[in-house]
N, C-alpha and C positions, 0 to 999 in steps of 0.2 A: 744789405749784407755782403753782397758780391763786391761792392765798392770799398767795403773795409777788409776785404779778403778774409772774410769769416764766414762760418757755415753753422746752421742751426741743428742742435741736438735736441729732439723732442722726447721728453720723458713722461710717459703716461702712468699714473697710478693704477696698478692692477692688483689682483689678490696676493701676489707675492709680498707686496709692500704693506697694504693696509692690515695684513695677518701678522706681519713681523712685529713682535713686541719691543724689539731693540732698535731704537733710532740709529745707533752707530752703525749697525749692519746695513741698514738701508742706505746710509751715506756712503759706506764703503762699496756698495754695489754700483751706486750712481757714479761715484768717482772713477771706478774701473772702466765703466762704460764711456765716460768722457775721455779718459786716457786712450782708450782704443780708437776713438774718433779722431783724436788731435785737438787742435784749436776750435772753439766753437762757442755756442750759446746754449744754454739749458733753459728751456721754457717749461715752467711749472704752473699747472693750472688744476682746479678742482682739488685743491690741497686736503689731504687727510691729516688729522691732529698729529699722527705719529711723524708724517712728513714734515710738519712744522717743527717737531723737535730735532728732526735730522738736518734741516736747512742750515743752521749756524755751523755744524761740523762740516757740511758741504762747502759752503762759502769760505770758511777759515781754511779748509785744506787747499782748495784751489787757489786762494789768494796767495798762500804759502809757496805754491808751485808757480807763481808768477802770472797766473791768469788775470785778465782784465774784465771789468764789468760794465756794461751799459745800461743806462735806466731808460724805460719807456715812459715818455710824458703824455701819451695819448695820441700823438701825431708822429714823433720820430724818436730815434734812439739818441740819448745825450751821453757822451763819453765824460765820465766823472773823474777821469785821470787815474794815475796810479794810486793804489791804496797807501795809506800812511804805514810807516814801518812798525808803529805800534800795534797795527792790527795783525801784522804777521806774527807778532810774538804773543798775541792773546790766547789763553788756554781755552779749548773748547768746551762747552758745557757738557756735564755728564748725562748719559742717557737714563731715563727713569724706566725701570722695570716694573715699579710698583707705585700706587697712588700715594700711599703713606708707610712709613716703616715705624714699628712699635717695638719696644723692648721692656721686658720685666727682669731686672738684675737684683739677685739676692746674694748676700754674703754674710756669714756669721763667724765671728771669732769668739765673742763672749757668751758662751752658753750658760744658761742658768744651772743645768743639772747634768751637763755633759762635759767631757774634757775640753779645754780651750784649744782653739786652733789659732794659727799665727798669720796665715796668708789669705784667708778667705776674703776679708773685706778689701785688701789690696787687689785681689783678683777681680773683684766686682768693679773697683774703680778702673782697673786697666782695661776691662772690656767696655765699660761706658765711654771711656775717652776714645777708644779705637773706633766704636760705632759712629760717634759724633764726627770725628776727624776724618775718617776714611771711607764711610759708607753713607753719609748723609742722614743719619738718624738725627732727629731734632731733639733737643735736650727736653723740650715739653712733651715729647712723645716716649719719654723714658720714664718708667716707675721703678725707683730704687729703694730696696728694703735692706737695711744693715743692722746687725746686732739686735738691740731691743725692739726695733720696728718689725723684724722679721718673724712676727708670731704666725702661728696657724691661721688665725682669723684674718690677719692683714694679708697673707699670701693669697688664701682663697678668695678674698675680696677683690684684690687686684686682678687676678687671673679670671675670675667670674664675672664680677660687676663691671669691671672695665674692658678687659680684653674681650670677654663674652657678650658685650653690648654692641649690637648691630647698629646702634645710632652713633657709636663712635668708631668702631673698626668695620671696615667695609670689605667687600669680597676681594678687590684688587690691592689689598694690603698685605703686608707681611708682619709677623709676630716672632721675635727671638726671646725665648726664656733661658736665662742663666742662672745656675744655682751653685754656690760653692758653700760647702757646709758638711756636717755629718750626713752619712747614709747608712743604713741598716738592712739586713735582709732577715725576713722571718720565714720559718717553715711552717706551712699550714698542715693541719691534720690529714689532709689529701696526700701530703707528700710534695705538693707544688710549693716552690719558693715565691715570695712576694717581697719586692723591694720598696723602701720608703725613704723619703729624705726628711731630715729632722729639724724642725722649727726651733727658734730659740727657746720657746716655752715648754717643750716636750719634757716629760718626766723620763728618767733613765729606766724605771721599771714601769710596766704597763703603758708603754708609749703609743701602743697600737692606735688608741682613740685620738692621739694628738699629733702623731707624726702623719704625713702625707704620702699616700701609697701610690703606686704606679697605676693601680686602677683609677684612682682619683685623676691622674694626669691625662689618662685615656679618655675620660669623661670630659675633662676640661678641654682637650684638644679638639674633640668633635664639637664642642659648643662655640668655639672660636670662629667667627664668620670669615676671617683672612683665609685667602686661598692657600697661603704657605706659612707653616709654623715650624719652628725648629727648637727643640729643647736641648740644652747643653748643661750637663750635669758634673761638676768637678766634685763628685763624691763616689764612694765605691759601694755598690750593692748589686744583686742580681734579681730575677723575678719579674723582668719586664719583657712582654711578648713583642719581640721586633722581628719583621721579615726583612730579608735582604733587599738591598737597593740594586740599581742597574750597573754599578761601577762607573766608569768614565768614558762614555762613547765619544767617538770623533765625528759622528755625522753632522753635516751642515744644519739639519733641521732640529737637531736634539734640543738646543737651548730654547727655541721657539716653543716646541712641543712640551717640554718640561715646566715651562713657566705658564703653560695654559692649565696643566693638570694640577689637582689638588695635592699638596704635600703635607704630610705630617711625619716629622722625622726627629730621631733623638740620638744624640751622642753622649755616652757616659764614660767617666774616667777609669773605672774599673769594676771588677766584679766582687762577689761576697768573699769576706775574709782578706781582702787586699786594702793595703793602707795607701792613702793619697801621699805622694812624694812632695813634701813641703820644702824642698831645697833648690827651687829653681832661682834665677837671678832676679834682682830688682824687686824682691819681695813677693814673688809669685811662686804658685805650685809648678811643678814640671809640666803637668798637663795643660794648665792655663798659659804658661809661657810658650809652650809648643803650639798651641791654639792660636795664640796672638801672632806668632811668627808666620804660621800658615796663612792667616788673613792678611799679613802684610804683603803677601804675594807668593810665598813659597809654596802654597798648596795650589796654585794655578798649574796643574799638572800638565795640562795640554797648551798652555801659553796663549789662551784665547782672550785673556782680559777678564774673565769670569771665573768665579770659585763657586762650585755648587756644593751642596751638603755632602754629597758622596765623595767629591774630591777632597774636601777638608778632612773627612774620616780617613780616606785612603792615605793621606799625609801624616795626621796625628797619631792614628792607631799604631801602626808599625814602630814609629819612632819611639813613642811613650813606653810601649812595652819591652822596647830594647834597652832603654836607659833607666828604667825604673821597674819595680815589682807590681806593676799594674797592666791590666789587659783591657784597654777601652773596647766598648761595644757600640755599634751603630746599625740602625735599621729604620724601618718605617713602622709607625704606630697603625693599629686598626683604623680604617677610614681614609687612609692615604690611597691616592689614586696613580701613583707612580711619578708625581710631580718632584721637583727639585727646588729646595730653598736656594736662592741665588745672591751671591755678593758680587757686585761689579766693582772691579778695581778702578780707583782713581789714579790717573797718571800724576806722577811728581811734577810739580812746577817750580820747585825751590831753586833760586840761584844761590849755590854753595858759597860760603864765606866764613869768617871767623866766628859768626854768631850761629852758625849750624850746629845741631845737636849730634851727638854721636853716643853708641852704647858704651857702657862701662865695661871693665875687663871680664867680670863674671858673666855678663850677657854674651860678650863676644866668645868666650871660651865655651859656653853652653851651645851657641849657635854653631860653633865649629863642630862640636859633637853631633849636634843635630845633622849637619851636612854629612859627616863621616859616617853616622848610621844609615842615612838615607841612601848613601852611595852603596853601602854593603847591602842593603836590602834590595836595591835596584839590580845589582850584580847578581843576586841569587834568586830573583823572582822572574819567572817566565812572563807573568803578566806585565810587569814593568818593562821587560824587554821588548814585548809586543807593542806597549805604549810608545816607547822610544822610537821603534821603526814606524809607527804610524805617524808619529809627530814629525820625524825626519821627512817622510813622504809629503806630508802637508806643507812643511815650510819649503820644500823643494818646488811644490806646485805653486805656492805664493811667490816665490823668486820668479818663476817663469811668467806668472801674470805681470809682474813689475808694475803694477799700477800705483798711482800717486797715493791713494788711499792706503793700500797695503804698506808702502814704503814709509808714510808718515806714522802709521800705527805701529810699525816695527821700530821706528826710531824712538817713539815714546817708551815703548817697552825696554829696549836697550838702555835708555836713560834711567828708567825705574831701577834695573838691575844695578846700574852704576851707583845709584844713591843707596841702594841697600848695601853694597859693598864699602862705600865711603863710611857709612855708620860704623861698620866693623873695622874701619882703619886699614882697609886692603886697597891702598891707593893705586898700586900698579895695575890690579885687576880692574879697579873702577875706571882708571883711564882708558883701558881697552874698550870697556862698554861705552863710555862717553864719546870716545873717537868714532866707534861703530855708528852710534846715534847720529852724530853729526854728518858722517858720510851718507847714511840714508836719507837724511833730511837737512839740507844745508841751511834751512831757515829755522831749525829748531834752536831758538836762542838759548833755552836751559842747557841743552847738550853743549853748545858751543862754550858757554861760560863754565860749565862744570868741567869740561875737558881742560880749559885754561886753568881752574883752580886745582885740579889734580896735578897739572905740571908745576904749578906754584909750590904745592905741598911737597913734591919731589924735588924742589930747588931748581927746576928747569925754567928760569924766569924769563929768558927771552921767548921760548915757546908760549909761556902763559901769557906775556904781553900781547902776543900776536892773536891768541884766542879771545882775549878779553876785548881787544879793539874791534874784532868781528862781532862779539856779543853786543857792544854798545851800539854798533851800527844796525844790528837786527832790532834791538830793543832800547832805543833811546830814552825811554822813560824808566827803565829799570835802574834805580840809583845805585844799587849794590855792585852793578858790573863796573861802574866809574871807580867805586872805592877799591875794587879787585885790580883795576887797571892801574890806578895810583900806587898801589902796593907793589906791583910788578915792576913799574918804572922806578920806584924807589929803590928797590933791590938791585936794579941795573945802574943806579947812579944817574938816571935821566931825571934831574930835578925839575926842569921846566915842564916836561911832559906829565910828571907826577902831580905838580902843583895845578895844572890845568884840569887833570882828571878829578882831584880832590875838590875844586872849585866847582866843577860840573855837579858833583855828588850833592854838595852844600846848597847849591842853586835849586836842585830838585827836591831835596828833603832836609831843610835847615835844622829841623828837630828829630831827624831820624835816629835809629838805634846806634849807628856808628858815628853820629856827628861829633860828639865830643872827641873820639879816638881820631877821626879825620882832621879836626882842627890841630890837634897836638902833632900829627904828622905833618901837617902844613908848615909848622914852625920849623921842621927839619929842613925843609925845602926853600925856605924864604931866602 
């Protein structure tokens, strides 16, 4: 070691690590320790399974920071040489908080005996797509019932016979139940109110025996073996016994503790005698659209990369009640032990290009309204003011740490915010985020490319070409960066350089999505 001017950093697994359910937090802690020591070697032994999950993130982050790795062959250390650039551009695997993720998704437009709805089936489809794309729910673990299939018998069968089956759903799993359809409240002789959701086959009169009551759901929630269950009901009713959650604590051990405890949580769109607002964008209700935008990242109120059930409710509730005549409710069902259903945000890894999707004008308009309302609420709410101060203090402490892991994570988060702004066509604001991401981590190829693409959209072609050139150096196997580089050179009139970039794109992906367009552009530079 001394001959190589290196020193050893020994990391022993202790209770702090094996008790930590989040591999990424393990990785960040190790990376900060390495950063404090300087150059060196990490020796890992007696590895726990959570550490195995953290290892790829540790190795990928240190590689991106320029560290070299030696391999022990039993006799000596062998220098494997510098890692390939492709490795530096690889996205880290997401950490697993749960063994498996299950969902029951129900949407009913075509009622037999109740007024027709317009957006419930679309809401169900949107939630399904989001869970699969962003939160690693497997399609085969989602049970979806729409219109004629959403009968009382089918709903109870899926919830009881499938989700309540301990041979299928295990203790370390999570279950999300989403319902979009009619809800109704009945006043009992005792004076107490009882809420129901209405299946497709319920009668308009005498519905009590065919609708599914909140008492039923409380029994179902206790029968599901999973440690975390979240019910999200896009319907209006009252009469469900919910207790208050804990808000959005900022303690370091909060997430670890909340993932250990049992969670039975419910978020509803509104109360009795309220009407679901079916005028959201893209064929969604206001509640479901706001919910989806929260899960895209807006509900990560403390910017830690995780959205808890309480955070989601804290984001959705005030906004929906401000822009519609609904008052969402949230709380814990009986049997909950103070745990939290947790969504782990996946960092964006897309290289922006002409193929990238954006929101339509209605969606952008409503998102702007969501942002406006959120800002007003934050300005008036002492709770949110306190949260902002706590967040600022945490960010300041993070900057003082200055560790590689913290910088890399912050870079990814800034890139994610840039992606959201790009989708809303806010190119100047998106550029600010991408530039910040690139400054925090110069090896973040996505941020470098995306900064170039924003310059391109803003017709700053010379700057765009510079960023794209850096992107292809960082990620020489990402073909889209070469297509972007060729486009920038074409705008600058640099035909030989444009042709070279286009040729490289076609060499990498001759049948790629942009191949036909690239060949047409090559004819312009021949």
